[in-house]
BABA-711319 format. One record per residue (C-alpha): x, y, z; residue in one letter. Coordinates in pm, whole numbers, plus 50000, padded with zeros to 5 digits. Layout:
% BABA-711319
[site [X,Y,Z],"A"]
...
This chain:
% BABA-711319
[site [35932,18229,04251],"M"]
[site [36269,18406,04230],"L"]
[site [36165,18571,03904],"N"]
[site [35856,18714,04074],"A"]
[site [36072,18855,04354],"Q"]
[site [36317,19011,04109],"K"]
[site [36034,19159,03903],"L"]
[site [35875,19318,04210],"T"]
[site [36208,19460,04326],"L"]
[site [36277,19598,03978],"A"]
[site [35935,19767,03966],"V"]
[site [35994,19911,04314],"L"]
[site [36329,20058,04211],"V"]
[site [36186,20199,03888],"Q"]
[site [35894,20351,04076],"A"]
[site [36137,20544,04294],"A"]
[site [36278,20707,03981],"L"]
[site [35946,20800,03824],"V"]
[site [35819,21158,03857],"S"]
[site [35467,21163,03996],"T"]
[site [35166,21387,03969],"A"]
[site [35144,21454,04344],"Y"]
[site [35379,21592,04608],"A"]
[site [35644,21357,04746],"S"]
[site [35659,21273,05116],"E"]
[site [36027,21359,05136],"Q"]
[site [35982,21707,04987],"S"]
[site [35747,21786,05276],"E"]
[site [35987,21663,05546],"A"]
[site [36022,21913,05833],"K"]
[site [36326,21757,05995],"G"]
[site [36471,21483,06215],"F"]
[site [36339,21638,06537],"V"]
[site [36047,21841,06404],"E"]
[site [35860,21533,06272],"D"]
[site [35953,21304,06563],"A"]
[site [35680,21108,06741],"E"]
[site [35687,20913,07065],"G"]
[site [35426,20714,07257],"S"]
[site [35390,20453,07527],"V"]
[site [35104,20206,07555],"L"]
[site [35029,20081,07906],"F"]
[site [34854,19744,07869],"R"]
[site [34701,19526,08138],"T"]
[site [34607,19187,07995],"G"]
[site [34447,18860,08101],"Y"]
[site [34380,18543,07901],"I"]
[site [34222,18230,08048],"S"]
[site [34153,17905,07865],"R"]
[site [33935,17654,08047],"D"]
[site [33982,17330,07853],"K"]
[site [33699,17080,07885],"K"]
[site [33722,16699,07900],"D"]
[site [34101,16705,07947],"V"]
[site [34339,16708,08242],"N"]
[site [34268,17028,08442],"P"]
[site [34644,17087,08438],"G"]
[site [34607,17167,08069],"S"]
[site [34411,17484,08150],"D"]
[site [34609,17803,08095],"T"]
[site [34575,18143,08258],"S"]
[site [34804,18446,08226],"S"]
[site [34792,18803,08353],"A"]
[site [35054,19074,08314],"A"]
[site [35125,19447,08291],"Q"]
[site [35328,19593,08005],"S"]
[site [35455,19924,07876],"A"]
[site [35515,19928,07500],"I"]
[site [35726,20220,07382],"V"]
[site [35747,20340,07022],"E"]
[site [35982,20621,06915],"L"]
[site [36005,20754,06559],"K"]
[site [36227,21035,06437],"S"]
[site [36138,21246,06140],"G"]
[site [36348,21243,05823],"F"]
[site [36629,21489,05764],"T"]
[site [36568,21739,05486],"K"]
[site [36712,21698,05138],"G"]
[site [36673,21469,04839],"V"]
[site [36748,21172,05065],"V"]
[site [36614,21184,05420],"G"]
[site [36748,20974,05708],"F"]
[site [36600,20878,06044],"G"]
[site [36582,20621,06322],"V"]
[site [36306,20428,06497],"N"]
[site [36296,20233,06822],"A"]
[site [36043,19995,06972],"V"]
[site [36051,19809,07301],"G"]
[site [35849,19671,07587],"D"]
[site [35889,19607,07960],"A"]
[site [35651,19378,08149],"S"]
[site [35586,19203,08477],"F"]
[site [35343,18926,08562],"K"]
[site [35040,18975,08786],"L"]
[site [35001,18695,09037],"G"]
[site [35183,18361,09037],"K"]
[site [35085,18259,08682],"N"]
[site [35150,17892,08758],"K"]
[site [34964,17798,08439],"H"]
[site [35118,18063,08214],"A"]
[site [35071,18007,07845],"G"]
[site [34877,18140,07547],"N"]
[site [35177,18332,07415],"G"]
[site [35146,18588,07695],"M"]
[site [35440,18540,07931],"I"]
[site [35790,18397,07865],"P"]
[site [35880,18082,08055],"R"]
[site [36216,17963,08178],"E"]
[site [36369,17633,08072],"N"]
[site [36245,17330,08263],"G"]
[site [36279,16954,08289],"I"]
[site [36043,16740,08078],"V"]
[site [36091,16362,08077],"D"]
[site [36434,16408,08227],"G"]
[site [36548,16655,07959],"K"]
[site [36607,17029,07979],"L"]
[site [36336,17182,07758],"T"]
[site [36304,17543,07643],"S"]
[site [36000,17725,07782],"G"]
[site [35888,17441,08009],"A"]
[site [35973,17599,08345],"G"]
[site [35823,17871,08563],"D"]
[site [35703,18196,08411],"S"]
[site [35929,18502,08422],"Y"]
[site [35853,18754,08697],"D"]
[site [35955,19046,08471],"H"]
[site [36116,19087,08131],"W"]
[site [36207,19347,07869],"A"]
[site [36274,19337,07495],"R"]
[site [36316,19572,07203],"G"]
[site [36529,19700,06920],"G"]
[site [36599,19987,06685],"A"]
[site [36603,20051,06312],"S"]
[site [36746,20304,06068],"V"]
[site [36549,20440,05774],"K"]
[site [36599,20639,05455],"A"]
[site [36350,20802,05220],"R"]
[site [36367,20922,04861],"V"]
[site [36053,21087,04723],"S"]
[site [35774,20847,04831],"N"]
[site [35996,20541,04879],"T"]
[site [36112,20440,05228],"T"]
[site [36362,20171,05326],"V"]
[site [36391,20059,05689],"E"]
[site [36641,19815,05841],"Y"]
[site [36627,19674,06193],"G"]
[site [36362,19560,06442],"T"]
[site [36007,19603,06310],"Q"]
[site [35644,19512,06379],"V"]
[site [35500,19384,06049],"L"]
[site [35148,19411,05915],"D"]
[site [35164,19210,05592],"L"]
[site [34909,18934,05519],"P"]
[site [35189,18680,05459],"V"]
[site [35414,18795,05745],"L"]
[site [35211,18960,06021],"A"]
[site [35336,19022,06375],"S"]
[site [35112,18899,06653],"N"]
[site [34984,19207,06836],"T"]
[site [34699,19033,07019],"A"]
[site [34904,18939,07326],"R"]
[site [35076,19152,07590],"M"]
[site [35355,19272,07363],"V"]
[site [35412,19255,06986],"P"]
[site [35602,18999,06783],"E"]
[site [35922,19142,06634],"Y"]
[site [36101,19075,06305],"F"]
[site [36452,19192,06217],"T"]
[site [36539,19274,05858],"G"]
[site [36489,19525,05579],"V"]
[site [36159,19646,05431],"L"]
[site [36110,19883,05137],"A"]
[site [35776,20055,05074],"T"]
[site [35709,20266,04765],"S"]
[site [35411,20488,04688],"R"]
[site [35543,20666,04379],"E"]
[site [35230,20597,04173],"I"]
[site [34906,20738,04307],"N"]
[site [34692,20457,04453],"G"]
[site [34967,20192,04423],"L"]
[site [35183,20073,04713],"E"]
[site [35471,19831,04645],"L"]
[site [35647,19633,04919],"T"]
[site [35960,19416,04927],"A"]
[site [36176,19294,05213],"G"]
[site [36396,19030,05369],"K"]
[site [36394,18922,05735],"F"]
[site [36638,18702,05923],"T"]
[site [36512,18705,06284],"K"]
[site [36174,18640,06446],"N"]
[site [36081,18691,06813],"Q"]
[site [35737,18582,06937],"Y"]
[site [35544,18781,07195],"S"]
[site [35646,18540,07474],"D"]
[site [36013,18500,07380],"Q"]
[site [36321,18668,07523],"I"]
[site [36575,18580,07255],"S"]
[site [36559,18793,06940],"T"]
[site [36566,18483,06717],"D"]
[site [36406,18202,06917],"S"]
[site [36236,18070,06603],"N"]
[site [36565,18025,06415],"N"]
[site [36443,18208,06108],"L"]
[site [36690,18156,05823],"D"]
[site [36552,18392,05561],"R"]
[site [36204,18519,05480],"A"]
[site [36164,18720,05160],"V"]
[site [35838,18914,05114],"V"]
[site [35701,19116,04825],"W"]
[site [35365,19252,04722],"G"]
[site [35143,19532,04604],"A"]
[site [34811,19687,04690],"K"]
[site [34619,19907,04452],"Y"]
[site [34323,20135,04515],"K"]
[site [34130,20120,04188],"V"]
[site [33878,20380,04306],"N"]
[site [33692,20478,04622],"D"]
[site [33496,20152,04613],"Q"]
[site [33747,19888,04496],"L"]
[site [34076,19786,04659],"N"]
[site [34298,19495,04553],"T"]
[site [34620,19341,04683],"S"]
[site [34869,19059,04632],"Y"]
[site [35155,18948,04860],"Y"]
[site [35410,18667,04846],"G"]
[site [35646,18502,05096],"L"]
[site [35941,18268,05047],"D"]
[site [36067,18135,05381],"S"]
[site [36382,17936,05313],"K"]
[site [36345,17558,05344],"D"]
[site [36000,17585,05505],"T"]
[site [35727,17732,05286],"L"]
[site [35620,17949,04994],"Q"]
[site [35296,18148,05028],"R"]
[site [35080,18373,04810],"H"]
[site [34787,18592,04917],"Y"]
[site [34524,18779,04714],"V"]
[site [34242,19010,04820],"N"]
[site [33970,19217,04655],"A"]
[site [33736,19442,04851],"N"]
[site [33440,19627,04699],"Y"]
[site [33224,19871,04898],"A"]
[site [32890,19944,04732],"M"]
[site [32707,20257,04853],"P"]
[site [32331,20215,04893],"L"]
[site [32041,20441,04975],"A"]
[site [32021,20618,05312],"N"]
[site [32400,20597,05356],"K"]
[site [32382,20218,05388],"D"]
[site [32669,20013,05241],"T"]
[site [32725,19659,05119],"L"]
[site [33086,19542,05125],"T"]
[site [33197,19232,04936],"L"]
[site [33535,19082,05017],"D"]
[site [33737,18794,04870],"F"]
[site [34062,18669,05021],"S"]
[site [34274,18361,04971],"G"]
[site [34610,18196,05040],"Y"]
[site [34803,17927,04857],"H"]
[site [35087,17771,05056],"T"]
[site [35344,17508,04969],"K"]
[site [35494,17358,05284],"F"]
[site [35834,17199,05227],"E"]
[site [35961,16882,05393],"E"]
[site [36084,16969,05741],"G"]
[site [35823,17241,05796],"S"]
[site [35645,17239,06130],"R"]
[site [35268,17219,06157],"S"]
[site [35014,17202,06439],"N"]
[site [35031,16823,06410],"I"]
[site [35400,16740,06353],"A"]
[site [35709,16810,06146],"T"]
[site [35629,16729,05784],"L"]
[site [35808,16434,05624],"T"]
[site [35716,16538,05269],"E"]
[site [35605,16845,05076],"D"]
[site [35243,16948,05135],"K"]
[site [35019,17221,04996],"S"]
[site [34708,17411,05101],"N"]
[site [34469,17655,04942],"S"]
[site [34225,17848,05160],"I"]
[site [33981,18110,05034],"W"]
[site [33692,18303,05179],"A"]
[site [33418,18533,05058],"I"]
[site [33210,18761,05278],"S"]
[site [32933,19015,05246],"G"]
[site [32882,19289,05506],"T"]
[site [32572,19507,05522],"Y"]
[site [32588,19826,05726],"N"]
[site [32287,20037,05813],"T"]
[site [32316,20297,06086],"G"]
[site [32441,20136,06405],"A"]
[site [32391,19782,06273],"H"]
[site [32647,19569,06090],"N"]
[site [32574,19216,05962],"V"]
[site [32829,18988,05793],"M"]
[site [32790,18650,05626],"L"]
[site [33105,18459,05532],"A"]
[site [33202,18128,05372],"Y"]
[site [33553,17980,05395],"Q"]
[site [33702,17665,05242],"Q"]
[site [34028,17465,05250],"N"]
[site [34168,17231,04986],"T"]
[site [34500,17051,04950],"G"]
[site [34698,16780,05125],"S"]
[site [34709,16963,05462],"I"]
[site [34519,17234,05646],"G"]
[site [34633,17597,05649],"Y"]
[site [34905,17664,05906],"D"]
[site [35087,17978,06021],"Y"]
[site [35325,18089,06294],"G"]
[site [35500,17756,06339],"N"]
[site [35765,17835,06077],"N"]
[site [35854,18191,06183],"A"]
[site [35599,18310,05928],"D"]
[site [35412,18551,06153],"G"]
[site [35176,18446,06432],"A"]
[site [34897,18665,06294],"Q"]
[site [34924,18577,05923],"S"]
[site [34561,18472,05886],"I"]
[site [34375,18749,05701],"Y"]
[site [34048,18560,05650],"V"]
[site [33706,18629,05809],"P"]
[site [33645,18304,06000],"N"]
[site [33927,18363,06249],"S"]
[site [33860,18402,06620],"Y"]
[site [33988,18154,06882],"L"]
[site [33974,17891,06608],"S"]
[site [34073,17984,06254],"D"]
[site [33868,17706,06086],"F"]
[site [34168,17590,05886],"I"]
[site [34142,17210,05904],"G"]
[site [34223,16985,05611],"K"]
[site [33939,17008,05353],"H"]
[site [33732,17208,05603],"E"]
[site [33439,17424,05497],"K"]
[site [33301,17686,05736],"S"]
[site [33024,17946,05744],"A"]
[site [32980,18247,05971],"Q"]
[site [32716,18496,06071],"V"]
[site [32835,18805,06259],"Q"]
[site [32642,19096,06409],"Y"]
[site [32790,19421,06544],"S"]
[site [32621,19715,06709],"Y"]
[site [32755,20066,06767],"N"]
[site [32596,20229,07074],"F"]
[site [32671,20587,06962],"A"]
[site [32305,20647,06878],"D"]
[site [32218,20548,07235],"Q"]
[site [32443,20819,07377],"G"]
[site [32732,20576,07441],"L"]
[site [32986,20677,07176],"A"]
[site [33288,20446,07177],"G"]
[site [33095,20137,07292],"L"]
[site [33072,19849,07043],"N"]
[site [32943,19494,07068],"W"]
[site [33020,19207,06829],"T"]
[site [32871,18858,06831],"S"]
[site [32952,18578,06584],"A"]
[site [32884,18210,06528],"F"]
[site [33110,18001,06302],"V"]
[site [33042,17638,06205],"Y"]
[site [33299,17418,06030],"G"]
[site [33242,17078,05873],"W"]
[site [33395,16808,05646],"D"]
[site [33728,16822,05832],"I"]
[site [33956,16532,05741],"E"]
[site [34145,16380,06036],"T"]
[site [34344,16057,06075],"P"]
[site [34036,15887,06223],"T"]
[site [33739,16069,06066],"K"]
[site [33662,16229,05729],"D"]
[site [33376,16454,05838],"D"]
[site [33477,16605,06171],"A"]
[site [33311,16928,06284],"Q"]
[site [33390,17232,06499],"E"]
[site [33199,17541,06608],"R"]
[site [33259,17865,06797],"E"]
[site [33032,18123,06954],"F"]
[site [33220,18453,06995],"F"]
[site [33124,18769,07183],"N"]
[site [33318,19091,07238],"Q"]
[site [33244,19424,07402],"V"]
[site [33487,19714,07359],"K"]
[site [33471,20066,07495],"Y"]
[site [33705,20345,07383],"T"]
[site [33710,20678,07568],"V"]
[site [33623,20952,07321],"Q"]
[site [33751,21267,07496],"S"]
[site [33913,21407,07807],"G"]
[site [34239,21316,07979],"F"]
[site [34183,20942,07910],"A"]
[site [34101,20988,07541],"K"]
[site [34169,20672,07333],"D"]
[site [34201,20448,07641],"A"]
[site [34008,20126,07576],"S"]
[site [33875,19823,07758],"L"]
[site [33808,19505,07558],"R"]
[site [33637,19195,07693],"V"]
[site [33588,18892,07469],"R"]
[site [33466,18536,07521],"H"]
[site [33481,18230,07298],"S"]
[site [33286,17908,07343],"Y"]
[site [33459,17643,07129],"Y"]
[site [33354,17282,07072],"R"]
[site [33465,17015,06823],"A"]
[site [33447,16641,06756],"D"]
[site [33691,16428,06955],"D"]
[site [33870,16340,06631],"A"]
[site [33955,16707,06576],"Y"]
[site [34017,16785,06943],"N"]
[site [34298,16530,06935],"D"]
[site [34495,16706,06660],"I"]
[site [34391,17072,06683],"Y"]
[site [34245,17209,07006],"M"]
[site [34050,17084,07306],"A"]
[site [33698,17207,07376],"D"]
[site [33764,17544,07536],"T"]
[site [33597,17836,07710],"N"]
[site [33823,18138,07669],"E"]
[site [33821,18485,07825],"W"]
[site [34039,18776,07714],"R"]
[site [34041,19108,07897],"I"]
[site [34268,19393,07786],"F"]
[site [34291,19747,07920],"L"]
[site [34496,19977,07693],"D"]
[site [34602,20328,07797],"I"]
[site [34801,20511,07528],"P"]
[site [35013,20812,07627],"V"]
[site [35163,21046,07370],"K"]
[site [35514,21151,07471],"L"]
[site [35579,21405,07193],"F"]
């Protein structure tokens, strides 16, 4: 594991010293102010989970308004360029939110069974968070240290709630070789979307490394690794091949997979582990696109001594880059799942920016403490409209619904039968 990290770091450093056949990003820098960018995203969000066959008090519903600000300076000119970034958010709840949850709104400490418990009290009326980072660039290699929103398959920030999940640490990205991107980093703090403290998850150390390579216009490959101290080690691979067909149709084949070793003391959806466990999850999908129509078939499978798990060990609450992931991620122990998805783009009907997606996923052979062949299923629908022009250009409204049902044996350890609604209105504003 450590040898792999050292090898990746060595390759990254060497790549920064290699002359390339195309212009470097730093040589084209215009300046600290000249290349600066700033934006604010105004987001109104609502999530409701109506849980069936359980105490109605278990239902959760949250609504809030947020402003997410992102500021990025350019790089100073010269062989080595320097700059700064800043990201932050300010929010307030809409309504009383007596049943706040779903990772949307922070909650104050409260009393549970006579003990003061974090996040068990009333929801915050308003809150604000954020941080800054410094960055340096040589040629096509950039190093950034500070608060960041990550988009790595093994350490991905949750961006599907009101505000993003933040990590604090250092990340180096190198694109010295045409078509090849190398990544390496170390993070020491993790802040979920509904947390006030910058390190509520008590992250000790998470080391990430990886590479993605564009073989040609049709084939893309990638590999990423994560070593989170005393909790888990994770590897991810992906290959994506887009095959052009007649009449501008395309067939895209995709393979993705994770292998995770959970160490004793790791947290899971069920409990804190008392011994080392491992999981392998892989998926293959085929997507056929013709005109406004898009059809995908996918198969996903788990093996190992535990199901796949993410987010509980400060390993990114969106680190699930597999196709069968909606409200449920179909990640139970030994679970197999199959999906059919259909999407339609209404542009040909004179409604550019309007898209509809419907999917059905069925999972079976789930091993639970009381049953070896438990099942789950989800029917998912989403409609999204993005304004194409005018003063509200890029503003979007997204409405999605999930109908989830499972055997009682799986409800008990994973998730209750649930009807979920998510409604998000996003209005981006460019500051400069």
